[in-house]
C-alpha positions in Angstrom: -15.6 4.8 -18.7 -17.1 2.2 -16.4 -20.1 3.1 -14.3 -22.2 1.4 -11.6 -24.2 -0.5 -14.3 -21.4 -1.8 -16.5 -18.9 -4.6 -16.3 -15.3 -3.5 -16.8 -12.8 -6.1 -18.2 -9.5 -6.1 -16.2 -6.3 -8.2 -16.3 -3.6 -9.1 -13.8 0.0 -9.5 -14.8 1.8 -11.6 -12.2 -1.2 -13.2 -10.5 0.6 -16.0 -8.7 2.3 -14.0 -5.9 0.7 -13.2 -2.6 -0.4 -9.7 -3.8 -1.7 -11.1 -7.1 -3.7 -13.8 -5.3 -5.1 -11.3 -2.9 -6.0 -9.0 -5.8 -7.9 -11.9 -7.5 -9.8 -12.6 -4.3 -10.9 -8.9 -4.1 -11.8 -8.7 -7.8 -13.7 -11.9 -7.5 -16.2 -10.3 -5.1 -16.3 -7.0 -7.0 -19.5 -7.0 -9.0 -18.4 -4.3 -11.4 -15.5 -6.1 -13.1 -14.6 -9.3 -14.9 -11.0 -10.7 -14.8 -10.4 -11.5 -18.5 -6.9 -12.8 -17.9 -4.4 -13.5 -15.1 -0.8 -14.4 -15.9 2.1 -16.3 -14.3 5.4 -17.3 -15.7 5.9 -20.2 -13.4 2.3 -21.4 -12.9 0.6 -21.0 -16.3 -2.0 -23.6 -16.9 -2.8 -23.9 -13.2 -6.1 -22.9 -11.7 -6.2 -20.4 -8.9 -7.9 -21.5 -5.7 -8.9 -17.9 -4.9 -10.7 -17.1 -8.1 -11.2 -20.4 -10.0 -9.4 -18.8 -12.9 -6.8 -20.6 -15.1 -3.5 -18.7 -15.2 -1.9 -18.1 -18.6 1.6 -17.3 -19.7 2.3 -13.5 -20.0 2.7 -13.9 -23.8 -0.9 -15.2 -24.0 -2.4 -12.2 -22.1 -5.3 -10.8 -24.0 -4.2 -7.2 -23.4 -6.5 -5.7 -26.0 -9.6 -7.0 -24.1 -8.8 -5.3 -20.9 -9.9 -1.8 -19.8 -7.4 -1.8 -17.0 -4.4 -3.9 -16.1 -2.7 -4.4 -12.8 1.1 -5.0 -12.8 2.0 -7.3 -9.9 5.3 -8.3 -11.3 8.6 -8.2 -9.3 10.2 -4.8 -8.9 12.2 -4.0 -12.0 9.9 -5.8 -14.4 7.0 -3.4 -14.6 8.9 -0.9 -16.7 8.9 -3.2 -19.8 5.2 -3.8 -19.3 4.4 -0.1 -19.0 6.3 0.5 -22.2 4.3 -2.2 -24.0 1.0 -0.7 -22.8 2.0 3.0 -23.4 0.3 3.4 -26.8 -2.8 1.4 -25.9 -6.2 2.5 -24.5 -5.5 0.3 -21.4 -5.3 2.0 -18.0 -2.6 0.7 -15.7 -2.1 0.3 -11.9 1.5 -0.6 -11.2 1.7 -2.4 -7.8 5.5 -2.7 -8.0 7.9 0.1 -7.0 9.0 0.9 -10.5 7.1 4.2 -11.0 6.7 5.4 -7.4 8.1 8.8 -6.2 11.8 8.6 -5.8 12.2 5.9 -8.4 13.3 8.3 -11.2 10.6 7.0 -13.4 7.6 8.6 -11.8 7.0 11.2 -14.5 3.5 10.7 -16.1 2.3 8.5 -13.2 -0.1 9.5 -10.4 0.9 8.3 -7.0 -2.2 6.4 -5.9 -2.7 7.2 -2.2 -6.4 8.1 -2.6 -6.9 9.8 0.8 -4.2 12.3 -0.2 -4.5 12.4 -4.0 -8.1 11.3 -4.8 -8.8 13.9 -7.5 -5.6 13.1 -9.4 -6.3 9.4 -9.3 -9.9 9.8 -10.5 -9.9 9.1 -14.2 -6.0 8.8 -14.4 -4.5 6.5 -17.0 -1.3 5.5 -15.1 -1.3 5.1 -11.4 1.6 3.9 -9.2 0.3 2.0 -6.2 2.1 2.9 -2.9 4.3 0.5 -1.0 3.0 -1.2 2.1 5.3 0.4 4.6 5.0 3.9 3.0 1.2 3.7 3.0 1.0 3.8 6.8 3.9 6.2 7.4 2.7 8.7 4.8 -0.9 8.6 5.9 0.1 9.2 9.5 2.7 11.9 8.9 1.6 13.9 5.9 -1.3 15.7 7.7 1.0 16.5 10.6 3.6 17.9 8.3 1.1 20.0 6.4 -0.3 21.4 9.7 3.1 22.3 11.1 2.8 19.8 14.0 6.3 18.2 13.6 9.3 20.0 15.0 11.2 21.5 12.0 14.6 20.3 13.2 13.6 17.0 14.5 14.2 13.4 13.3 11.2 11.1 12.9 12.0 7.5 13.9 10.0 4.7 12.4 10.2 1.1 13.8 8.1 -1.0 11.4 7.3 -4.7 11.5 5.7 -6.8 8.7 4.4 -10.3 8.3 6.4 -12.6 6.0 4.1 -12.2 3.0 5.6 -8.8 2.7 8.8 -10.4 1.4 7.0 -12.1 -1.5 6.3 -15.7 -2.4 9.6 -16.7 -3.8 11.4 -19.4 -1.9 14.0 -17.9 0.4 15.8 -19.8 3.2 15.5 -17.0 5.7 11.7 -17.0 5.3 11.2 -20.8 5.9 8.9 -21.5 8.8 11.7 -23.0 10.9 13.8 -19.8 10.4 11.0 -17.3 11.2 9.0 -19.0 14.0 9.9 -17.9 17.5 12.1 -15.1 16.2 11.8 -11.4 15.6 14.5 -9.5 13.8 15.4 -6.3 12.1 16.7 -6.0 8.6 17.9 -3.3 6.1 19.6 -1.6 9.0 21.4 1.7 8.5 18.5 3.6 7.0 18.8 1.9 3.6 15.5 0.3 3.0 14.2 0.6 -0.6 11.0 2.3 0.5 12.8 5.3 2.0 13.0 7.3 -1.3 9.3 6.9 -1.7 8.6 8.1 1.8 11.0 11.1 1.6 9.6 12.2 -1.7 6.1 12.1 -0.4 7.0 13.8 2.9 8.9 16.8 1.5 12.3 15.5 2.5 11.3 15.0 6.2 14.3 13.6 8.1 13.4 9.9 8.7 15.1 6.9 10.3 13.3 3.8 9.2 14.0 0.3 10.5 11.9 -2.6 9.3 11.5 -5.9 11.2 10.2 -9.3 10.3 7.3 -10.6 12.3 6.6 -14.4 12.6 3.1 -14.0 11.3 1.7 -14.4 7.8 0.4 -10.8 7.2 0.0 -7.4 8.8 2.2 -4.3 9.4 2.6 -2.5 12.7 4.5 0.8 12.6 5.6 2.7 15.7 6.6 6.2 14.9 8.3 8.7 17.2 7.5 12.3 16.3 9.2 15.3 17.8 6.5 18.0 18.2 6.6 21.7 17.5 6.2 24.1 20.4 2.7 24.2 21.8 1.7 21.0 20.2 0.6 17.8 22.0 -1.0 14.4 21.3 -4.4 16.0 21.4 -3.3 18.2 18.5 -2.2 15.2 16.5 -5.6 13.6 17.1 -7.4 16.7 16.0 -5.4 17.0 12.8 -6.0 13.4 11.9 -9.8 13.8 12.5 -9.9 16.9 10.3 -8.1 15.1 7.5 -9.6 11.6 7.8 -12.9 12.0 9.6 -15.0 11.1 6.6 -12.6 8.4 5.2 -14.0 4.9 5.1 -10.6 3.2 5.0 -8.8 5.2 7.7 -9.7 4.6 11.3 -8.5 7.1 13.9 -8.7 5.5 17.3 -9.7 7.6 20.3 -8.6 5.8 23.4 -6.1 3.2 22.3 -3.6 2.3 19.6 -4.2 -0.4 17.0 -2.9 -3.9 16.8 -2.8 -6.3 13.9 -6.1 -7.8 14.9 -7.8 -4.5 14.0 -6.8 -4.6 10.4 -5.7 -8.1 9.1 -8.2 -9.2 6.5 -9.4 -5.7 5.8 -8.5 -2.9 3.4 -8.2 -0.1 5.9 -5.5 1.4 8.0 -5.9 2.2 11.7 -3.9 4.7 13.8 -3.6 6.0 17.3 -1.4 8.4 19.3 0.0 8.7 22.8 2.0 11.3 24.6 5.4 10.5 26.2 6.3 11.5 29.7 9.8 12.2 31.2 11.3 13.4 27.9 13.2 16.7 27.4 11.2 17.8 24.4 7.6 17.0 23.4 7.5 13.6 21.7 4.4 11.7 20.5 4.3 8.0 19.7 2.1 7.1 16.7 1.1 3.5 16.1 -0.2 2.6 12.7 -1.6 -0.8 11.6 -2.6 -2.2 8.2 -2.8 -5.4 6.3 0.3 -5.4 3.9 -1.8 -7.4 1.3 -4.9 -5.2 1.8 -4.5 -1.5 2.2 -0.8 -2.0 1.7 -1.1 -3.6 -1.7 -4.1 -5.2 -3.4 -6.9 -3.4 -1.6 -5.4 0.0 -2.3 -4.9 -1.1 -6.0 -8.6 -1.8 -6.2 -9.4 1.5 -4.5 -7.4 3.2 -7.2 -9.1 1.1 -9.9 -12.5 2.2 -8.6 -11.5 5.8 -8.9 -9.9 5.4 -12.3 -13.0 3.6 -13.8 -15.7 5.7 -12.2 -16.9 3.1 -9.6 -17.8 4.0 -6.0 -14.4 4.3 -4.3 -14.9 1.5 -1.8 -16.8 -1.0 -4.0 -15.6 -4.5 -3.4 -13.4 -3.5 -0.4 -13.5 -4.5 3.2 -13.9 -1.3 5.2 
């Protein structure tokens, strides 16, 4: 196992997407690892600007040299890689959705949301990295669910907005600058977004209505969550529960007197959250606002946080708290 005085060799499968590039940037400033290969189907032979590393074709990946491999391939492609790595000594962090809760393929994989599953991640061999939207939703709601703060018969409504890097780097007409600029639109309407099974599985089947939106900004996620409260519960209770759960967490900021915006988190590997009460409603209702960088805590930053735990490094080594 790696420790604070050794260099761990790691590899990145699918390093040319936004998440892969962000991952290489973080690993490049992590003094405990060396990236021994980074692959790309479409850009093999090119040198990455972020890490000064020449990309290789997946077939040329020196798997046997790595202690841990990140899978940053498109959803649906990580399964084959996981099977290829199954009988090796290599540890794996799957950044795709292929092995997350609700996928049907989660058996044998630890769900890598460290603030809620730290001990399971520590030393694990196979870790599924959470999705960007679920990271904020689950971190905000799970402590409240555990504490009985949420009304048992209520529906939790999540309006979430993400920058365009959340849709990946592949060329798509609807993501062209001229299509996105000066616009703000919802998508995956009707409670059908692919992240919903992951959220439901992680929140004990909590009744959720989730509507994502596309923000005309490069990166960042803002989630506004409307939570019906159990009798005798108010916004101050929510704040207390969060503090009890996250008071010592370096990558979770519970704001006291305001709610977060993207400026609080973009370019960092942390999530920020705040709560306000609502007046003039028939039943108690709290509004939670959660912000995170979809490429940081929502993807690459969390993947490195998981790697640190898996390899025995200090959990926040190399990260931007």
